[in-house]
N, C-alpha and C positions, 0 to 999 in steps of 0.2 A: 839481267846483266847481259850485254852483248858479247859476241865471240871475242872481240879484241880485248875487252876488259877482263873476260874470264881467263884468257891466256896470260895476261899480265898478272892477275891475281895468283895463278899457280907459280909464277916465277918469283913473286914477292913474298909468298907465305913463309918461306924459309928464313927471311930476315925480319919477320915480325911486323910487317906492314899490314894493317887491317884492311878488310874489304871496304869499310867506310872511308878510311883515309884515301885509299886508292881511287874510289869512286869520285871523291872531291877533286883529286889531281886530274883524273881523266876528263871530268866535266869542265874543269878549268881550262884544260888544253884545247877543248873544243869551243871555247867561249866565242871566239871571233870568226869561226869557220861558218860555212853555209852560204846561202845566196847573198848577193850584195844588198845592203840596206840603203835607205835613202840617206843622203849626206846630212850629217847631224849639224844642228845650229851651234852657235857659240853663245856663252852667257858670261856677262860680268854682273856680279851681284854685290851690292853694298851690304855688308853684314852688320856694321854698327855695334852697339852694346851687346855683350853676351846675353843680356836679359831678353833680347828679341827671340832667343831660342825657346823660351817658355811663355812669352807673352802672346796674346791674341790681339792683333791690331791690324789696321789697313795694310801695313807692309807684309805681315805674315800671311794674311788672307790672300794677298796678291800672289805670293809664292805658292800657296796651295793651288790656286787656279792655274798658274803657269805650269806647275808640274803635271797637272791633269791634261794639259793641252800640248805638251811636248811629245815628240815620238819617244818611245821608251828606249833608252840606250842599253847597249850590251855591257858597257862599263862607263865609269865617270872618272875623269882625270881632273883633279882640283889643284890650282895654284893658289895657295893661301898666303895672306900677308904675314901669318904667324909662324912660318917655318923658315927662318933665316939661317943660312949655313955658309960654310966655306966649301966651295965646290957645289955642284948640282947633284941632288939625291932624289931617289924615288922610293916610295914604300913598296917593299917586295915581300910582304908577309901574307899568309892565308887569312888571318883574322886580326886586322889592325885594332888597337885599343882606342878607346875614347879618351882623349886628353883634355883635362880641365885646366887650361893654361891661363888662369886668372885668379884673383883673390878678392875678398871683401864682398862677395855676393851671397844671396840666400842659399841655404843648404839644398833647396829644391833644384837649383841649377847644377850643383855638383852631383846630384843623384842621377842626372840624365845620362843615359847610355845610347849610343847609336851603333848597334851591332852589325853594320854592313860587312859583308865579306870583302877581303882583298882579292888580288889575282896576281900571283907571281908570273903567270904566263903573259898577262897584258903588260906588266912591268918590264919584262924582258923585251916584249915587242916595242915598247916605248924606247928603251935603250938602244935597240937595233935601228929604229926609225930615225933617231937623232944621231946620224952617223958622224957629223962634223963636230960634235961636242961630247965630252965625257960625262955620262950620268952614272953615278954610283948607286948600287942597290943597298937599301936599308932594310934589314930583316928583323930588327928588334928595337931600335932606339926611339923611333917616332911612332906615329899612328895617325889618327884623325883629330886635329886640333879644332878649336871652336870656330875658326874661320871656315871650316868645312862642315862640321856636323850641325852648327846652329842654323845653317842655310838648308842643308839636305834634309833635315828632319821635317821641314815644311814643304820642300819640293817633292821628296820621296819618303813619306813617313813610314813605309813598310820596311825600309832599310834592306831591301832584297836585291839591290844592284851592286856589283863589285865596285869599290871605291879605292882610288889610289891618290896619293898626294905627291906633287913635285915641289921641291924646295926652291927658295930664292937664293941664288949665289950672289951675295951682297957685295962682293969685291969687284963684280963685273959692271961695265957701263951699260947704258940703256940699250944699245944696239944688240948686245949679247942676248938679252931677254926677248927682243923682237925676233931675232934669228931663230931662237929656240921655238918660238911660236910658229914661225913659218914651217919649220920641219915637222912640228906636231900636227899641222893641219892635215897631213896625210891620214891621220887616225880618224878623221871625221867620216871618211868613206867606209870605215870598218865598224861603225856603230858606237864610237867612243864620243861621249859628250865632254867637251873641254870647258871648264868653268873657272873663271877668275874670281876670287873673293877678296875684296879689300874695301877701300872707301876713297872716292875721288877727291873729297875734301875731308881731311882728318887731322885735326889739331886738338890734342888732348890738353894742352896747356891752357887753352881758352875755353874748355868745355863748360857748359852750363847744365847743372843737374836738375834744375826745377822742371816740372812737367810743362810741356808746350813752350819751351824756351824760345825766345825770339832769335832767329838766326842773325849772325853778324853780317854787316853789309858786304864785307870782303868775301865771305863765304857764298853769299848770293851771287855776287859779281863773277866769281870764278866758276861756280857751278853753271851759270848761264852761258859763260864764254865756252866752257867745255861742251855743253849741249849743242851750241851752234856749230862748233868745229866738227863734232861727230856727225851731225846732220848733213854737213857739207862734205863729209868724208875727207876732211883735211887732217888725216892721221899724223902727218908730219908735224903739224903745229901742236897737236895733242901730246906727242911723244918728245918734243924738243923745246917748245916755247913756254912751258908751264911756269917757269920762274922769271918770265920777262916783265911781270908786274908785281906790285906789292901784294895784291890779292892772291896771286899764285904762290908767292913765297909763304904767305900765312896759311894758305890752304894745304900746302904740301911741305911741311917743315922737315919731314923725313920721307924716304922713298918706299918703305916696305908696303904701304897700303896702295901705292900707285903702280908698282911694278907688275902686279897681276894683269893690269890693263894692257901692258906691253905684249904679253903672251896672246891675249885675245885679239888684239888688232893685228899682230903678226900672223895669226892663223886665219885671218879673214880674207875672203876673195873680193874682188872689185864688184862682183854681182850681188854680194850679200847685202840685203836691205836691213837697216837698223830699225829697231823698235824699242822705244823706251817703255819698259815694263812698270817702272815705279819711279816717282820723283818726290823727294822730301828732304829737308834738312832737319836733323834731330840734334838735340842738345846744343844748339847754337852753332856748332863748328864741325858737324859730321854730315856729309852728304850720303844719303841712302840711294842715290841714283843707280838704277839697275837697268840693264838693257840686253837685248838679244841681237844677234847678227845671223841672218839667213834663216829665220823662223818663218815658216809658211803659215 
């Protein structure tokens, strides 16, 4: 124990704070200190069915390899499609719970735990960084939903990196989410990996459950349109013109799986090169398209 921690321990002993608890707090407070790290890339990952969390398939194997080749982040900030709120919230607990926010799946899936630590210190940094928008701290209500852990257990199976979730303020327009992304981009220089988890085509009303289901023509059309716009860095079209065609309206009937993209594109720099890490349409109407920005 170093001198600073020893002095803090003496001061806290009288109020029943254990050395173990104090050590965690101290280490948490030092998490983002130290020499500058390389600027972290951005990720948008299509998560699809919760079953991808326990399956071994080309998609999950791609995430395994991607995690091995990314620079190790000091913390991960996830914007998941599955935390929709009034107001913007961030998890600010030391040990976020694993949330099984689905039903009708095998018990094996409900048994999965992703015991990554949280980081109240990083959560406070996020709230301070986003100076122009109010982000509320959540200390107990949420945790890590399947939009987060179903992806991270393949990217970072050791669950040894602090993870935080940022909610989707569903009453706000598109530009609000883009602006939040712009403010969050400052965290990239502090070793924070920003990850958007959703699906760029996501229509559950037209889902096909049979294995190797043929994708709908409209899903293929919109997924390819989106790919071309992203390649050309026409982010304005991606963020504003998605409902200009029948294919777009069918591909994005609701916004929660599309909004995480707004944060990633908002946090991107003009110099960030895009790399499509995975491309597939699952269940006929879900795009698993996943990409990175700024990955070397």
